[in-house]
C-alpha positions in Angstrom: -56.7 -66.9 55.5 -55.6 -63.4 55.1 -56.8 -61.6 52.1 -54.0 -60.1 49.8 -54.3 -57.5 47.1 -53.3 -58.5 43.5 -50.3 -56.2 43.8 -49.0 -57.9 46.9 -49.6 -61.2 45.2 -47.4 -60.2 42.2 -44.6 -59.0 44.5 -44.7 -62.3 46.4 -44.5 -64.3 43.2 -41.5 -62.3 41.9 -39.6 -62.7 45.2 -40.3 -66.5 45.3 -39.3 -67.0 41.6 -36.1 -64.8 42.0 -35.1 -67.0 45.1 -35.7 -70.0 43.0 -33.6 -68.8 40.1 -30.8 -67.7 42.4 -30.8 -71.1 44.1 -30.7 -72.9 40.7 -27.8 -70.7 39.6 -25.8 -71.4 42.8 -26.4 -75.2 42.5 -25.2 -75.3 38.9 -22.2 -72.9 39.7 -21.0 -75.3 42.4 -21.8 -78.6 40.7 -20.9 -78.0 37.0 -17.6 -76.5 35.9 -18.7 -75.9 32.3 -21.6 -73.8 33.6 -19.1 -71.6 35.5 -17.0 -71.1 32.4 -20.0 -70.4 30.2 -21.3 -67.7 32.6 -17.8 -66.1 32.9 -17.6 -66.0 29.0 -21.1 -64.4 28.8 -20.1 -61.8 31.5 -16.9 -60.9 29.8 -18.6 -60.7 26.5 -21.3 -58.4 27.9 -18.7 -56.2 29.6 -16.7 -56.0 26.4 -19.8 -55.1 24.4 -20.6 -52.3 26.8 -17.0 -51.0 26.8 -16.9 -51.1 23.0 -20.2 -49.3 22.8 -19.0 -46.6 25.1 -15.8 -46.2 23.0 -17.6 -46.1 19.7 -20.4 -43.7 20.8 -18.7 -41.3 23.2 -17.5 -39.0 20.5 -20.2 -39.5 17.9 -22.0 -36.4 16.8 -25.7 -36.4 17.3 -27.8 -37.2 14.2 -30.0 -34.2 15.1 -27.2 -32.0 13.9 -28.0 -32.9 10.4 -31.3 -31.1 10.7 -29.3 -27.9 11.1 -26.4 -28.9 8.9 -25.1 -26.2 6.7 -22.8 -27.5 3.9 -19.8 -25.5 2.8 -21.0 -23.4 -0.1 -19.2 -21.1 -2.5 -19.6 -17.4 -2.6 -21.5 -16.1 -5.6 -20.7 -12.7 -7.0 -23.2 -10.6 -8.9 -22.5 -7.5 -11.0 -24.2 -4.1 -10.9 -27.2 -5.4 -12.8 -27.7 -8.4 -10.5 -26.4 -11.0 -13.0 -24.0 -13.7 -11.7 -20.5 -12.9 -12.9 -18.2 -15.2 -10.8 -18.0 -17.5 -7.8 -15.3 -18.1 -5.2 -15.1 -21.9 -4.9 -12.6 -24.6 -4.2 -15.4 -27.1 -4.4 -18.4 -26.9 -6.7 -21.6 -27.2 -4.8 -25.2 -26.3 -5.5 -28.0 -27.1 -2.9 -31.3 -28.5 -4.3 -34.6 -29.4 -2.5 -35.9 -33.0 -2.8 -38.5 -32.0 -5.3 -35.8 -30.6 -7.6 -34.3 -34.0 -8.2 -35.7 -35.8 -11.2 -37.3 -39.1 -10.1 -35.3 -41.1 -12.6 -32.1 -39.7 -11.2 -33.1 -40.8 -7.7 -33.9 -44.2 -9.1 -30.6 -44.5 -10.9 -28.7 -43.8 -7.6 -30.9 -46.3 -5.7 -30.2 -49.0 -8.4 -26.5 -48.3 -8.2 -26.1 -47.8 -4.5 -29.0 -48.9 -2.3 -32.0 -50.6 -3.9 -33.6 -51.3 -0.5 -33.2 -47.8 0.8 -36.9 -47.2 1.4 -37.3 -50.4 3.4 -34.2 -50.8 5.6 -33.6 -49.0 8.9 -30.2 -47.6 8.0 -28.2 -50.7 7.7 -28.5 -53.5 5.1 -27.6 -56.7 6.8 -27.0 -58.6 3.6 -24.7 -55.9 2.2 -22.9 -55.7 5.5 -22.2 -59.5 5.6 -20.9 -59.3 2.0 -18.6 -56.5 3.1 -17.3 -58.5 6.0 -16.6 -61.5 3.8 -14.8 -59.3 1.2 -12.8 -57.6 4.0 -11.6 -60.9 5.3 -10.7 -62.1 1.9 -8.6 -59.0 1.2 -7.1 -58.6 4.6 -3.4 -58.0 4.4 -3.4 -57.6 0.6 -3.5 -53.7 0.7 -6.7 -53.7 -1.4 -9.7 -51.8 -0.1 -12.7 -54.0 0.5 -16.2 -53.3 -0.9 -18.0 -50.9 1.4 -21.4 -52.4 1.5 -22.7 -49.1 2.9 -26.3 -47.9 2.5 -27.1 -44.4 1.4 -27.7 -43.5 5.0 -24.3 -44.9 6.0 -22.7 -42.8 3.2 -24.4 -39.7 4.6 -23.0 -40.5 8.0 -19.5 -41.0 6.5 -19.4 -38.0 4.2 -20.9 -35.4 6.6 -20.2 -36.6 10.1 -17.3 -39.1 10.2 -14.9 -38.7 7.3 -13.4 -41.3 5.0 -11.1 -43.1 7.4 -10.7 -46.8 6.4 -11.1 -48.9 9.5 -13.4 -51.4 11.2 -14.2 -48.9 14.0 -15.2 -46.3 11.5 -17.5 -48.8 9.9 -19.1 -49.7 13.2 -19.6 -46.0 14.0 -21.1 -45.5 10.6 -23.7 -48.2 11.3 -24.6 -46.8 14.7 -24.9 -43.3 13.2 -27.0 -44.6 10.3 -29.5 -46.0 12.8 -29.7 -42.7 14.6 -30.1 -40.8 11.4 -33.0 -43.0 10.3 -34.8 -42.1 13.6 -34.1 -38.4 13.3 -34.6 -37.7 9.6 -37.1 -38.8 6.9 -36.0 -40.8 3.9 -36.5 -37.7 1.7 -34.3 -35.6 4.0 -31.6 -38.3 3.9 -31.7 -38.6 0.1 -31.5 -34.8 -0.2 -28.4 -34.7 2.0 -26.8 -37.5 0.0 -27.5 -36.1 -3.5 -26.3 -32.7 -2.5 -23.1 -33.8 -0.7 -21.8 -36.9 -2.5 -18.4 -36.3 -4.0 -18.6 -37.0 -7.8 -15.2 -35.9 -9.2 -14.0 -32.8 -11.0 -14.2 -30.9 -7.7 -18.0 -31.4 -7.7 -20.1 -32.2 -4.7 -23.7 -33.1 -5.3 -25.5 -34.1 -8.5 -26.3 -30.5 -9.7 -22.6 -29.5 -9.6 -21.6 -32.8 -11.3 -24.2 -32.3 -14.0 -22.7 -28.9 -14.8 -19.2 -30.3 -14.6 -19.6 -33.4 -16.8 -22.5 -32.4 -19.2 -22.8 -28.6 -18.8 -26.5 -29.1 -17.9 -28.8 -28.7 -15.0 -30.2 -31.9 -13.4 -33.6 -31.3 -14.9 -32.1 -31.4 -18.4 -30.2 -34.7 -18.1 -31.0 -37.7 -20.3 -31.5 -41.2 -18.8 -28.0 -42.3 -19.9 -26.4 -39.2 -18.3 -28.3 -39.9 -15.0 -27.0 -43.4 -15.0 -23.5 -42.1 -15.5 -23.7 -39.8 -12.5 -24.9 -42.8 -10.5 -21.7 -44.8 -11.1 -19.4 -42.0 -9.9 -19.6 -42.6 -6.1 -17.7 -45.8 -6.6 -14.7 -44.2 -8.4 -15.3 -40.5 -9.1 -11.8 -39.7 -10.3 -11.6 -42.8 -12.6 -14.9 -42.9 -14.5 -14.7 -39.3 -15.6 -11.4 -39.7 -17.5 -11.1 -40.5 -21.2 -8.8 -43.5 -20.7 -11.3 -45.3 -18.5 -14.2 -44.7 -20.9 -14.8 -48.4 -21.6 -15.1 -49.1 -17.9 -17.4 -46.2 -17.4 -19.7 -47.4 -20.2 -19.8 -50.9 -18.8 -20.7 -49.7 -15.3 -23.3 -47.3 -16.6 -25.0 -50.1 -18.6 -24.9 -52.2 -15.5 -26.8 -49.5 -13.6 -29.4 -49.3 -16.4 -29.9 -53.1 -16.2 -30.4 -52.8 -12.4 -33.0 -50.1 -13.1 -34.9 -52.5 -15.3 -34.6 -55.3 -12.7 -36.1 -53.0 -10.1 -38.9 -51.9 -12.3 -37.7 -48.3 -12.6 -37.5 -48.3 -16.4 -38.4 -50.6 -19.3 -36.0 -52.7 -21.3 -36.6 -50.5 -24.3 -35.6 -47.4 -22.4 -32.5 -49.1 -21.1 -31.5 -50.2 -24.6 -31.9 -46.7 -26.0 -29.8 -45.3 -23.2 -27.1 -48.0 -23.6 -26.7 -47.1 -27.3 -25.6 -43.6 -26.5 -22.0 -42.5 -25.8 -21.0 -41.0 -22.5 -21.0 -37.5 -24.1 -18.8 -35.9 -21.4 -17.9 -32.3 -21.8 -14.6 -30.7 -21.1 -14.2 -29.7 -17.5 -15.5 -26.2 -16.9 -16.8 -24.0 -14.1 -20.5 -23.8 -13.5 -20.5 -20.1 -14.1 -19.5 -18.0 -17.1 -17.2 -15.6 -15.2 -16.8 -12.1 -16.6 -13.2 -11.4 -17.6 -12.5 -9.0 -14.6 -9.8 -10.8 -12.7 -8.3 -7.7 -11.1 -11.7 -6.4 -10.0 -12.9 -9.8 -8.7 -9.6 -10.3 -6.8 -10.0 -7.0 -5.1 -13.6 -8.1 -4.1 -12.2 -11.4 -2.8 -9.5 -9.6 -0.8 -12.0 -7.3 0.9 -14.4 -10.2 1.6 -11.6 -12.2 3.3 -10.7 -9.2 5.4 -14.3 -8.9 6.6 -15.5 -12.5 6.9 -12.5 -14.8 6.7 -11.4 -17.4 4.1 -12.4 -20.9 5.3 -15.1 -22.4 7.6 -12.6 -22.2 10.5 -12.8 -18.4 10.2 -16.5 -18.2 10.8 -19.9 -19.2 9.4 -19.8 -16.5 6.7 -16.4 -17.3 5.3 -15.7 -16.7 1.6 -15.1 -20.4 0.6 -17.7 -22.0 2.8 -20.3 -19.5 3.9 -22.4 -19.5 0.8 -22.4 -15.7 0.6 -24.2 -13.7 -2.1 -22.3 -10.6 -3.0 -23.6 -7.7 -5.1 -20.7 -5.7 -6.5 -20.5 -2.5 -8.6 -18.9 -4.3 -11.5 -20.3 -3.1 -14.8 -19.5 -5.9 -17.3 -19.8 -3.6 -20.3 -17.6 -0.9 -18.9 -15.2 -3.5 -17.6 -14.7 -5.0 -21.1 -14.2 -1.6 -22.5 -11.6 -0.7 -19.9 -9.7 -3.9 -20.4 -9.7 -3.4 -24.2 -8.7 0.3 -23.9 -5.7 -0.5 -21.7 -4.6 -3.3 -23.9 -4.9 -1.2 -27.0 -2.8 1.5 -25.3 -0.2 -1.1 -24.4 0.0 -2.5 -27.9 0.2 1.0 -29.5 3.2 1.8 -27.3 4.8 -1.6 -27.9 4.3 -1.5 -31.7 7.4 -2.7 -33.5 9.0 -4.2 -30.3 9.8 -7.9 -30.5 9.6 -10.9 -28.1 11.6 -10.4 -24.9 11.3 -13.3 -22.4 9.1 -16.2 -21.3 6.5 -16.0 -18.6 8.0 -19.0 -16.8 10.2 -22.1 -17.5 9.3 -25.7 -17.1 11.8 -28.5 -16.4 11.2 -30.9 -19.3 13.6 -33.5 -17.9 10.9 -34.5 -15.3 8.7 -35.7 -18.2 5.5 -34.2 -16.8 5.4 -30.9 -18.6 1.6 -31.2 -19.1 0.8 -31.5 -15.4 3.3 -28.8 -14.6 1.6 -26.5 -17.1 -1.9 -27.5 -16.0 -1.1 -26.7 -12.3 0.3 -23.3 -13.3 -2.0 -20.3 -12.7 -0.9 -18.8 -16.0 -3.5 -18.1 -18.6 -4.6 -15.5 -21.1 -7.9 -14.2 -22.5 -7.0 -12.3 -25.6 -8.4 -13.1 -29.1 -7.3 -16.6 -29.9 -4.1 -16.6 -28.0 -3.1 -19.6 -25.8 -0.4 -20.3 -23.2 1.9 -23.2 -23.9 5.3 -24.6 -23.3 8.0 -25.1 -26.0 8.6 -28.9 -25.8 11.3 -29.0 -28.4 13.2 -26.7 -30.8 15.2 -27.3 -34.0 16.4 -24.1 -35.7 13.6 -21.6 -36.2 10.9 -24.3 -35.7 9.7 -26.3 -32.8 6.8 -27.8 -31.0 4.4 -26.1 -28.6 2.4 -28.1 -25.9 -0.7 -27.1 -24.1 -2.2 -28.0 -20.7 -4.8 -30.4 -22.3 -1.9 -32.5 -23.6 -2.3 -31.4 -27.3 0.7 -30.2 -29.2 1.4 -28.4 -32.5 4.2 -27.1 -34.7 5.6 -23.7 -33.7 7.2 -21.4 -36.3 9.0 -18.1 -36.3 10.7 -18.7 -33.1 12.9 -15.8 -31.7 16.6 -16.5 -31.1 16.3 -16.4 -27.3 13.5 -18.9 -27.1 14.4 -22.4 -25.9 12.7 -25.6 -24.9 10.9 -25.4 -21.6 9.9 -21.7 -22.0 6.2 -20.9 -21.3 5.0 -18.4 -23.9 1.9 -17.0 -25.6 1.0 -18.3 -29.1 -1.7 -17.9 -31.6 -2.9 -20.2 -34.5 -1.1 -19.6 -37.7 -1.6 -21.8 -40.8 -1.3 -25.4 -39.7 0.5 -24.6 -36.5 1.2 -21.7 -34.1 3.2 -18.6 -34.0 4.8 -16.8 -31.1 3.0 -13.8 -29.7 4.4 -11.1 -27.5 2.7 -9.7 -24.4 4.3 -6.3 -23.9 6.5 -5.5 -21.0 5.0 -2.1 -20.5 1.8 -2.1 -18.4 -0.6 0.2 -16.7 -3.9 0.6 -14.7 -7.4 1.7 -15.5 -10.3 2.6 -13.2 -13.8 3.9 -13.9 -16.1 5.1 -11.1 -19.4 6.8 -10.4 -18.8 10.3 -9.0 -22.2 10.4 -7.1 -21.6 7.2 -5.2 -17.9 6.3 -5.3 -18.8 2.9 -6.8 -16.0 1.5 -8.9 -17.5 0.3 -12.2 -14.5 -1.2 -13.9 -10.9 -2.0 -12.9 -8.1 -3.3 -15.0 -4.7 -3.7 -13.3 -2.6 -4.9 -16.2 -2.7 -6.9 -19.4 -4.2 -10.0 -17.8 -4.6 -11.1 -14.2 -3.6 -14.7 -15.1 -0.2 -13.5 -16.2 0.4 -11.1 -13.3 -1.8 -10.7 -10.2 -0.2 -7.4 -9.3 -3.0 -4.9 -9.5 -1.6 -1.7 -10.9 -4.9 0.1 -10.4 -4.7 -0.2 -6.6 -1.2 -1.4 -5.7 1.2 0.4 -8.0 2.5 3.7 -6.5 3.2 6.1 -9.4 3.9 9.8 -9.8 0.7 11.4 -11.1 2.5 14.2 -13.0 0.3 17.0 -14.2 -2.9 15.2 -13.2 -2.3 16.7 -9.7 -2.5 20.3 -11.0 -6.3 20.7 -10.8 -6.0 20.5 -7.0 -3.2 23.0 -7.0 -5.4 25.4 -9.0 -8.3 24.6 -6.6 -6.2 25.7 -3.7 -5.5 29.0 -5.6 -9.2 29.5 -6.2 -9.9 28.9 -2.5 -7.3 31.6 -1.7 -8.5 34.5 -3.7 -7.6 33.7 -7.3 -10.1 33.3 -10.2 -9.8 31.5 -13.5 -9.1 34.9 -15.0 -6.2 35.7 -12.6 -3.0 36.7 -14.4 -0.2 34.4 -13.5 3.5 34.7 -14.8 4.7 31.9 -17.0 8.3 32.6 -16.0 11.2 30.9 -14.3 10.7 30.2 -10.7 13.7 29.3 -8.4 13.3 28.1 -4.9 16.0 27.8 -2.2 15.6 24.4 -0.5 18.2 24.9 2.2 22.0 24.5 2.6 21.8 20.8 1.9 19.7 20.9 -1.3 20.6 24.3 -2.6 18.5 26.1 -5.2 15.9 24.4 -7.3 14.7 26.0 -10.5 11.5 24.8 -12.3 10.8 24.8 -16.0 8.0 23.9 -18.3 7.7 20.5 -19.9 9.5 21.0 -23.2 11.1 24.2 -22.1 9.9 27.7 -23.2 7.7 30.1 -21.3 7.4 33.8 -20.8 4.7 36.4 -20.4 1.7 36.5 -18.1 -1.4 34.5 -18.8 -4.8 33.6 -17.2 -5.0 30.7 -14.7 -7.3 29.0 -17.2 -4.7 29.1 -19.9 -2.1 27.7 -17.6 -4.2 24.7 -16.7 -5.3 24.1 -20.3 -1.7 24.1 -21.5 -0.4 22.4 -18.4 2.3 25.1 -17.7 4.6 24.0 -14.9 5.9 27.5 -14.1 2.5 28.9 -13.7 1.5 26.0 -11.5 4.5 26.6 -9.2 3.7 30.3 -9.0 0.1 29.5 -8.1 1.2 27.0 -5.5 3.6 29.4 -3.8 1.2 32.3 -3.9 -1.5 30.1 -2.3 0.9 28.5 0.1 2.4 25.1 -0.3 1.0 24.0 3.1 -2.4 24.8 1.8 -1.7 22.9 -1.5 -0.6 19.7 0.2 -3.5 20.1 2.6 -5.9 20.0 -0.3 -4.2 17.1 -1.9 -4.4 15.2 1.4 -8.0 16.1 1.9 -8.8 14.7 -1.5 -7.2 11.3 -0.5 -4.4 11.5 -3.0 -1.5 11.4 -0.6 0.2 13.0 2.4 3.2 15.0 1.1 5.6 17.5 2.5 5.1 21.2 1.5 7.7 21.1 -1.3 7.0 22.8 -4.6 7.9 19.6 -6.5 4.7 17.9 -5.2 2.6 20.6 -6.9 3.9 19.1 -10.2 3.0 15.5 -9.3 6.3 14.3 -7.7 4.5 12.3 -5.0 3.4 8.7 -5.3 -0.3 7.7 -5.5 -2.5 5.1 -7.3 -5.0 5.3 -10.1 -7.9 4.5 -7.8 -7.0 7.4 -5.5 -6.6 9.8 -8.5 -10.0 8.8 -9.9 -11.7 9.1 -6.5 -10.2 12.6 -6.2 -11.6 13.6 -9.6 -15.1 12.2 -8.6 -15.2 14.9 -6.0 -14.7 17.6 -8.6 -17.6 16.2 -10.7 -19.8 15.8 -7.5 -19.7 19.4 -6.3 -16.8 18.8 -4.0 -18.5 15.9 -2.2 -16.4 12.7 -2.1 -17.4 9.1 -1.3 -15.1 6.3 -0.3 -14.4 4.1 -3.4 -16.2 0.8 -3.1 -16.3 -2.4 -5.2 -19.0 -4.2 -3.0 -22.5 -2.8 -2.6 -23.8 -5.3 -0.1 -23.3 -8.9 1.2 -26.0 -11.5 2.0 -25.6 -14.7 3.9 -26.8 -18.0 2.5 -30.4 -17.3 3.6 -30.5 -13.9 2.0 -30.1 -11.7 5.1 -28.0 -8.6 4.4 -24.9 -8.8 6.7 -22.9 -5.9 5.3 -23.8 -2.8 3.3 -21.5 -0.1 1.8 -24.3 2.5 1.9 -25.0 2.9 5.6 -27.2 6.0 5.4 -30.4 5.9 7.5 -33.8 6.5 6.0 -36.1 7.1 8.9 -39.7 6.2 8.0 -38.9 4.5 4.7 -40.3 1.2 6.0 -43.5 2.4 7.7 -46.5 0.3 6.8 -48.5 3.2 5.4 -48.0 6.9 4.7 -48.7 9.1 7.7 -49.4 12.2 5.7 -46.2 13.9 6.6 -43.5 14.8 4.0 -41.9 11.9 2.3 -38.7 10.7 3.9 -35.5 11.9 2.4 -32.1 10.1 2.5 -29.3 12.5 3.4 -26.4 13.0 1.0 -23.6 10.5 1.6 -19.9 11.1 1.4 -17.9 14.0 2.8 -17.6 17.6 1.6 -13.9 18.0 0.8 -14.0 21.0 -1.5 -16.1 24.1 -1.9 -18.8 23.2 -4.5 -18.1 26.5 -6.4 -14.4 25.8 -6.5 -15.0 22.3 -7.7 -17.2 23.6 -10.6 -14.6 26.3 -11.5 -12.0 23.6 -11.8 -14.3 21.4 -13.9 -15.1 24.3 -16.2 -11.4 24.9 -16.7 -10.7 21.2 -17.3 -13.4 21.2 -20.0 -11.1 23.7 -21.7 -8.3 21.1 -21.5 -10.4 18.9 -23.7 -11.5 21.7 -26.0 -8.2 23.3 -26.8 -5.6 22.1 -24.3 -3.4 19.0 -23.9 -6.3 16.6 -24.2 -7.7 18.1 -27.4 -7.8 14.7 -29.0 -11.0 14.0 -27.0 -12.8 16.9 -28.5 -13.7 14.7 -31.6 -15.9 12.7 -29.3 -18.3 15.7 -29.2 -19.3 15.1 -25.6 -19.2 17.4 -22.5 -16.0 15.9 -21.1 -13.4 17.3 -18.7 -10.0 15.9 -17.9 -6.3 16.3 -17.4 -3.3 14.7 -19.0 -0.1 14.0 -17.1 3.5 13.1 -18.0 6.2 12.5 -15.4 9.9 13.2 -15.7 11.7 10.8 -17.9 9.0 10.3 -19.1 8.2 7.3 -16.9 4.4 7.6 -16.7 1.7 8.8 -19.1 -1.7 9.7 -17.5 -5.2 10.8 -18.2 -8.0 11.3 -15.7 -11.4 12.8 -16.4 -14.8 12.0 -17.7 -18.4 13.2 -17.6 -21.0 14.1 -14.9 -21.7 10.3 -14.5 -18.5 8.4 -15.2 -14.9 9.3 -14.2 -12.1 7.2 -15.6 -8.4 7.3 -14.9 -5.5 5.4 -16.5 -1.7 5.4 -16.8 0.9 3.6 -18.9 4.4 2.8 -17.7 6.9 0.0 -16.8 6.6 -1.7 -13.5 10.2 -0.7 -12.7 9.9 2.9 -13.9 12.3 3.8 -16.7 12.4 6.2 -19.7 9.5 5.4 -22.1 10.9 7.6 -24.9 11.0 11.3 -25.3 7.9 11.4 -27.5 5.7 9.9 -24.8 3.1 12.3 -23.3 -0.2 11.9 -21.6 -1.9 13.5 -24.6 -0.6 11.0 -27.2 -0.3 7.9 -25.0 -3.0 7.9 -22.3 -5.7 10.1 -23.9 -6.2 7.7 -26.8 -7.1 5.0 -24.3 -9.9 7.2 -23.0 -11.1 7.7 -26.5 -11.2 3.9 -27.0 -13.1 3.5 -23.7 -15.7 6.1 -24.6 -16.2 4.9 -28.2 -16.8 1.3 -27.0 -19.5 2.5 -24.5 -20.9 5.6 -26.4 -24.5 5.1 -25.4 -23.5 5.2 -21.7 -22.2 8.8 -21.9 -24.6 11.6 -21.5 -24.8 14.7 -23.7 -26.0 16.8 -20.6 -23.5 19.4 -19.6 -22.0 19.9 -16.1 -24.4 21.9 -13.9 -23.1 24.9 -12.0 -23.9 24.9 -8.2 -25.6 27.8 -6.4 -23.3 30.8 -6.0 -21.6 30.5 -9.4 -21.9 33.5 -11.8 -21.2 32.9 -15.5 -19.5 35.9 -17.0 -18.4 36.7 -20.6 -14.7 37.4 -20.7 -11.9 37.7 -23.2 -10.2 34.3 -23.2 -6.7 35.6 -23.5 -6.7 38.6 -21.3 -9.3 37.5 -18.8 -11.0 40.9 -19.0 -14.8 41.1 -18.9 -16.6 42.0 -22.2 -20.0 43.3 -22.9 -20.1 43.7 -26.7 -19.8 40.1 -27.8 -21.0 36.6 -27.2 -19.4 33.2 -26.9 -19.7 30.8 -29.8 -19.2 27.1 -30.3 -15.7 27.7 -31.7 -13.3 26.2 -29.2 -10.8 29.0 -29.9 -13.3 31.8 -29.8 -11.9 34.9 -28.2 -15.0 35.3 -25.9 -16.0 32.5 -23.5 -18.2 32.0 -20.5 -16.2 31.9 -17.3 -17.3 30.8 -13.9 -16.8 33.1 -10.9 -17.7 33.3 -7.3 -19.8 36.3 -6.4 -17.9 39.6 -6.3 -14.8 38.1 -8.0 -15.7 38.9 -11.6 -13.1 41.0 -13.5 -13.8 44.6 -14.5 -14.6 45.6 -18.1 -11.5 46.3 -20.3 -10.6 50.0 -20.3 -8.9 52.4 -22.7 -5.8 52.3 -20.5 -5.7 48.5 -21.0 -5.8 48.8 -24.7 -3.0 51.4 -24.6 -0.9 49.2 -22.3 -1.5 46.2 -24.6 -0.3 48.3 -27.6 2.7 49.5 -25.8 3.6 45.9 -24.8 3.2 44.9 -28.4 5.6 47.6 -29.6 8.1 46.8 -26.9 8.0 43.1 -27.9 8.7 44.0 -31.5 11.7 46.2 -30.4 13.0 43.4 -28.3 12.8 40.9 -31.2 14.6 43.4 -33.5 17.4 43.9 -31.1 17.7 40.1 -30.6 17.9 39.6 -34.3 20.7 42.2 -34.6 22.6 40.5 -31.7 22.2 37.1 -33.3 23.6 38.4 -36.7 26.6 39.9 -35.0 27.3 36.7 -33.1 27.1 34.6 -36.2 29.5 37.0 -38.0 32.1 36.6 -35.2 31.8 32.8 -35.3 32.5 32.8 -39.1 35.6 35.1 -38.6 37.0 32.8 -35.8 36.4 29.8 -38.1 38.4 31.4 -40.9 41.2 32.3 -38.6 41.4 28.7 -37.3 41.7 27.3 -40.8 44.6 29.7 -41.5 46.5 28.6 -38.4 46.0 25.0 -39.3 47.4 25.6 -42.8 50.5 27.3 -41.3 51.3 24.3 -39.1 50.7 26.2 -35.8 50.5 24.7 -32.4 46.9 25.8 -31.7 
């Protein structure tokens, strides 16, 4: 006998047994027909199963992707103080960790959805068989069968598969559920489920739903509220509605009984919870958004430009990327800017009645409530509301609101009809019509040292009109452009004491346009005055003389360098004929207050991704050595000044110093009552069609205008000083503690010299006082440009001019008397001819 190893023996046995099985199979295949059919059926079944498996699994995502799954999250916006002010969300989502979910909330969902969650492997066989039976019973009826899905299957459906209703989707769901159970822990699966489950009111996840239904965080929910959230996965859009309240209460109480059965709570706890009402709150957003629609829309527009709008545009998109955005929005200044602009609008509109509705709804469709609810129209002003006139009878009618409520409407204007969408306010036992003025405007406040926009109001209310008049409306700035004309003159050899003629200036524009003659606003003029006086009193003729002496190419060059606009070198542009925006004008004035250095205006400080990494920053200055682990003994690192030098610092201060005079004794003298070191300039365009004011302090610059969207005459009485400047007063008064009492600081190279305010001559025998109209003032000069002291010859010349002026006035009086006498004589002769029946 030959010895064999154990391995050889095993191989021998396998070959022998295999030959035996093959022989047995062939005998039965040839001898028994039913055996042949049985084997064929088994083979076909096996092949079909393999084919089906391949079809079901070939496109299935890997369960491992859930480990790196990033749900679509809204973008959260913070203000300048770091407080959340808004979010950009089409779906409300808040991500929590497993330990953040209250245990009773988890148990409520387990009782309602999957009581064997912690024991099954992803698929509940009993539940699946029940779903199959229910599907067969309802087949062809159009009804949707009970799902029978475990929580793991719901995670697979909601995140990886979608909500297709089919048998193949159900099979894929089961396969994925098994894979998910092998890749994730039970706690990870529950966290995904509770964060992603759709629960109605555009809420995904329990935290968002807790805010939407109860205005609470999950940790503040009572047991009855937790049970209510647990019923929502079955019918999220039904149980949250008032008309299905009885169904919701019954389902909630069922969940509470299941919690008792499963040992999660006692019967006493369940009974106490069942006795409570649903207690649902009105639908609301999870954040208390600041009323800054125009500002926040500008932020949204810029974010979309940088990162895209939806998930398809990239991982950091606005509506899916979960960005954290720090803005420069100052809620206090924003509220003051909004109210100041509205006050100005109402002051101008005082006494004007209702004009036309915001929109019109077709009442014949019978769904006015849903039409109104789907409208973007809204208003945030006092107790005003937006509603639709549902019926009218004479001067009375009925107003309906988006929540379905109605009320009597009185005092209806003649032009108002059923279907009109209007603003109303409570009045007695009903409502009264309110008028949102047709006139509008824009308001911007910014930091001069950084360019950060602190407040922006682009109209009465962004929910009534999303056209942002602060950034999109192109308006003529009028006299607010003049400081930059004067700055050009200062850069070309003039000083604030330079004598400039306030006299007619005519300019030949060529054969096609002929001669153009300029005049002062309101007419008048004459004499020669200091440049300071011309700016304080906003004299058009003096401005044109300065522009032509300095050179119009230089003037429009300065205006372009300040970012206001790119204009042709025509004299009309020196008086504000070109178009620009409020934001551009404010940013130009920030350069004056910042020693000629200008920053790009920004509304976003920086952007972080969902993990907190900064992915965009407005301030890109480098600070070498700022992050070193320890001090190396060398001088501390310094951050370089940002922005761009667009104006000589000395020129900028000279203009600021003259513009302070505009507030003290010029066209913006109304602001003097604020008793603050303010500068500024009013502006009124031809018509007048626009009324402007731009100015501020060393720390805050504000600009605003009032006018119709389609420019038209606002009335001959309208001027920047009486229409726009009061808005600045309202703005400052509302934020008084934010305004510094510190004066503007002169830069190096400025010499402060005592001069006579009217003549511009230097004086040595007197001192300036606090009287705004004092004859002696401090004036700012660049080195070696100071005026000489007044001489005896100057006094003689002044006396001679005074005598000559008296002679001129005397001769003019004699001429006027003679002219009046001739008119009287002609009148008498005409009467005589008429009496005689003449032909004249």
